[in-house]
N, C-alpha and C positions, 0 to 999 in steps of 0.2 A: 261832377259839380253837385254840391249839396243843395244849392238853391237854384236860381234861374238867371236869365240874361235880360238886360235892357239894351235896346238897340236904337241908335240914331243914325240917320243917313242924311248927309248935307245939312246937319243941324236940326232936322225934324225927327221927333220920336216916332218909331214905327211899332205897330202892335206885334207882340210875341205870343204865339199860340203854343200850347203844351200838348204833347202826345206821350204814349207809353215808350216811344223810342227816342225821345228828345224834344226839343222845342224848335219851332220854325218861325221865320219872319219873312214877309214879302215886301219888296220895294218896287216901285214903278216910277220912273222919272228920268232925269237927265244924267249924263255922264261927261266927265269923270265924276264918280260918286265917292264921297268921303264917309267911310263907315267907322262908327265908334260903338264898341260893345262893352258894357259894364257887367262884370261878373260878381256874384255874391261871395266868391272865395278869392283868396290871393292867387295870382296867376304865375305859374312856374314855367309851363311850356304851352305853346300854341301850334297846332297843326291845321293848316287850311288846305282842304282837299277838294277836287283832285289836284295833285301836285303839278300836273301838266299846265295848270292855269298860271303858274308862276307868281302867285300872290305871296308877298312878303309882309307879314304882320309885325308890328311893334307893340310892346305892352309894358305897362307899369305894374310890377309885381305886387306892390303893396296896395295900390289903389284898385287893382282888379280891372284895369282898363286896357282894351285891345283896340288898335286902330290899323286900318289899311285902306287902300284906294282901289276902286274898281274902274277900269277903263271902259268897260262895256258890260252889257247884260251877261249874267252867268249864274250857275247854280252851284252852291258850295256847301261843304260840311266843315264846321269849325269845331275842333276837338280841343278842349282845355285840360291841361294836366293829364293827358292821355286817357281821358274819360270817354270810352266808346259807348257807354250806356246812355249818356245824356248829352249828346252834342247839340250844337245849334246849326240848323239848316237855314241858309240864306238864299232865297229865291229872288234874284234881282232881274226884273223885266225892263224892257224899254217901254215907251209910251204905247198905250193901246190905240191903234189907228183905225180900227174897223168896227167900232161899236155899232150894234144894230139899233134900229128904232124900237125902243121899249114899249111903244104903243101899238106895234104891229100885232095883230091877233094871232099870228103864227109864232110869236115869241113869248115864252113863259119866263117872265123876268122876276128876279129877286134882287131888290135894291140894297145898296150899302147901308150899314149902320144898324142892321137888325139880325136876329137869329130866327129861323123859320123851322117849324115842325111840318115838313112838307109830305112826309109819308112816301108813297109810291108815285113817282112822276112818270106818266106814260107819254111817249112821243109818237105822233103819227106822221104821215107824209109831209115833208116840208117844214116840220116844226123844229124849234130851237129852244133849249133850256139855256138861259143866260143868267149867270150869277155874278153880280157886280162886285168889284173889289170892296172888301169891308163887310160883305154879307156872309153869313154862315147858314147853310141849308142842311138840316138833318133829314135825310131821306135817301132814296135810291131811284135809278132811272131805268125804265124798260121800254124797248122798242122791238116789235116783231113784224117781219115781212114789210118793213117800211122803207121808203126811199127819201134820201136827202134830209137826214136828221142830224142834229148837232147839239153838242154841249160846249158852251163858250163862256168867256168871262175871266175875271181874275180873283173870284171869290173862292170859298171853301165849301166842298160837299163832304159832310160827315155821315158816313154810312155805317157807323158802328152798331146801330140797332137793326141792321138789315143783313140779309144773307149775302148780297153782293152790292157794290156801289152802282155798277152799270151792267145791263144785259142787252146786248144788241144781237138779235137772233134772226138770221136770214135776211139781213138788211142790205141795201145798196146805197152807197153814198153816205158814209158815216164820218163825222168829224168830232174830235174832242180837242179843244184848244184852250190853253191858258190857265185852266182851273187847277186847284189843289184838292186832292181827295185824301181823306184820312179814314182809316177803318180798322177796328179791332174785331175780334171774334174769329170763328172757324169758317172760312170759305174764301174763294178767290175774290179779288177786288173787281176786276173788269173782265166780264165774259163777252168776248167778241167771237160769235159762233157763226160759221157758214155765211160770212158777209163778203161783199166785194166793194172795191173802191173805198178804202178806209184811210183816213188821214188823222194821225194823232201828233200834235205838236205843242211844244212849250207846256207840257203836262208835268205835274209834280204829284207823286204818290207816296204816302207813308202808311204802311200796314203792318200789323202785328197779330200774333196768334197762329195757331196751326192752320196749314193750307192757305196762308195769306199771300198767295201769288199776286204779284203786282199787275201783270198784264198777260192774259191768256188769249192767244189767237188760235182758234180751232177751225180747221176746214176753210180757211180764208184765202182769197186771192186779191192781188193788187192792193197791197197795204204799204203805207209810208208812215213810219214812226220816227220822229225827228225832234231833237232837243228836249228830251224828257229826263226827269230825275226820279228814280224809283228806289226807295228804301223799303225792303220787304223782309219778312222772316222766312218765307218759302221762295220758290222760284221767282226771280225778278221779272224776266220776260221769257215766256214759254210758248212754243209753237207745237201744236198737235194736229192730228187729222180727225180724231174721233173721241167721244166720251159723252156720257149722259144721254145716249140716244141720238146724238148728232154726229154726222160724218160728212167729210168733204175733202176733195183734193186740195193741195196747198201749192201756190205758185205766186211768184213775183212779190216777195216780202222784203222790205228795206227797213233796217233798224240802224239809225245813224245819229252821230253827234250827241251822244247821251251819256248820263252818269248813273251808275248802279252801285248799290250796296246791298248785298244779300246776307241774310242772317243765318240762323242755326239750321234751317232746313232747306233742302233744294239746291238750286244752282244759280249762277249769275245769268247767263243766257243759255237757253235749253231748247233742243228739239227732242220731243219724246214725252213720256214713254209711249203714249198711245199713238200709233202710227199705222193703223189699218185703213189704208185707202189705196188708190191706184198709184199716186205719186206725191212726193213732197220735193219741190225743186225750185231753183232760182231764188234762193234765200241769201241775203247779204247782211252781215253785221259789220258796221264800218265806223271808225273813229269813236270808240267807246272807252270811257274811263270806268274801270271797276275798282271802286275804293277798297272793297273787301268782300270776300266770300267766307263765311264763318262755318263753324262746326261745334257741336257739343263736345265737352271734354270727354276723353276716353271713348269716343264714338267715331268709328270710321264706316262709311257706307259707300255711296257713289256720288258724292257732292263734288262740284268742280266750278271753276270760273266759266269755262266754255265746255258745253256738253252736248252730246247726241246719244241718247239712250233709245235705240231703235228696237222696239219689241213687237212690231207689227209686220205686215206683208207689203208695205209700200216700197216702191223704188225711190230711194232718197238719193238725190244727186244735185250737182251744181250748187253747193253750199260754200259760201265765202266768209271768212273772218279776216278783216283787214284793219290794220292800224288800231290795235286794242292794247291798252295799258292797264295792267293789273298791279295794284299796290300791295295786296296781300291775298293769297289764296291759302286758307288755313287747312284745307284737306287736299284736294287735287287741283292742278292747273287745268288740265284737259282730260276729258273722259269721253271717248268715243267707243261705243260698243254695240254689237248685236246681242239682243237678249232672247233667250229661248222662250217659246210660247208659254204664256201664263194666262189663266182666266181673268186676272185683274188688269193686265196691261195690253195683251194683244196676242195674235195668232202666230207670230213669228214668221220666219222664212223670207223676210224682206232683204233688200240689198242696200249697200251704202257705198257710193262711188263719187269720184270727182269732188273732193273736199280740198279747198285751197285756203291756206293760212299764211298771211303775209304781214310782216312787221308786228308780231305779237311780242309783248314785253312783260315779263314778271320783274318788277322793280323793287320789291320789298317783301317783308314777311318771312316766314320760315321756308325751308326747303319744301317744295310742293311737287309730288310725283305726278306723272301723267300715264293714262292707260289708253291704249289704242288696240282694240281687241275684236276680231271677228270670231267666227265659229268654224269648227272643222268642216271643210267642204264648202264654206261660204266666207271667203276672204273679203275684207275691206280693200277696195282698190282705188288708186288714184288719189292718195292722201299726200298732198304736197305742202311742205313747209319752206318758206322763204323769208329770211331775215328774222328768225326767232332769237330773242335775247332772254337769257335766263340769269337773273341776278348779275347783269352786266356782261355775261359771257355769250358770245354768239354760238348757236348750235347749228352746225352745218353738216353733220354726218351722223350715222347711226351710233357710232362709238361715243360721240359727244352727247347724244341724246340719252344713251344708257347711263352715262355718268351723271346726267341731270335727273335721273330717276324715272325715265320712260320705261314702261312695260309694254312691249309690242308683240302681239301674236296674231297669226292668221290675218296679216295686213300687209299691203304693199305701200310703203312710205318712201317718198322721194324728198331729199334734203337739198336745198339750194343756199 
């Protein structure tokens, strides 16, 4: 798109925000919702993703008008004329039912209708940052060794002038809900380090630039991530045990009911590379739509839609990937490997066992190979595939996997 979008929902105009990776619009209200998008260019094709949502758009080519109906809240990417550089992201929410008391002294509230230069916002025990829908806050959030801290609301946090958007370090009882975070620059967006009892829901994140990971969970336990939309240029969701002087075992992580679009660097959902702890276990990725995992032209490395790059000494086990739909993986579909010791990533020598993949689908894009690779004397064990679909073909044997571009070595793989 050479220009922009105008959006109305149920006849009311909604604000459209602009980022380096496209525009986005937020809606909050009743359903069914009638969406009308006006484009600055003539419309020849429209793709509404994830395809699993089953949204059928109609459009008037000359008038540049697109219409469709939403039966329920959802998070979508609308690509016009195949333009992946400037899509429209539509974040359609239901009514906000649990607004806090904005006069509560424990609530740091930013009200609708304004932009705020907030700088660094620090949260202590029991405090909440609340960004009301229609507010834009330029700043970042830090909490360290705090309990029961939260970021809520339907507004926008723009952290482009800061190293990170959020840093929760050694906290217990962390909640991020409802907000949209946008961030450019070099660094991870959300640093959740050595925290327990974390809940992230209805979160939307758009980030660009080198190392623009969408969500990094490092050394965390008891984490629930649900109904998030992440468009990032580096790893979209990444689980590690250690980095930057922080280290912790990883256990009981759930990533569910979410949408991901990963750009030129990194992976869709990733465990690694830094995995020097006692264990990383009981991690589940479930019901996820991966719109795309990209790659630079003429550049192949270790990028994948689903990846475990194990460079440390941890015992990595009980990892599940369930009901995941990938619309395009431009480099690899799956990349599971043990990495030899390196000063940058880890001490090596760890194990990778009991990995279960059920109902994984690659539904579009080019042929995407997969790598499952242990090391001599250290095999990957208990890798189970059940119901793998590769461009419509069911993969149920090693021979079928090899024909679909799988490269398997030093690994025990079971096909069902």
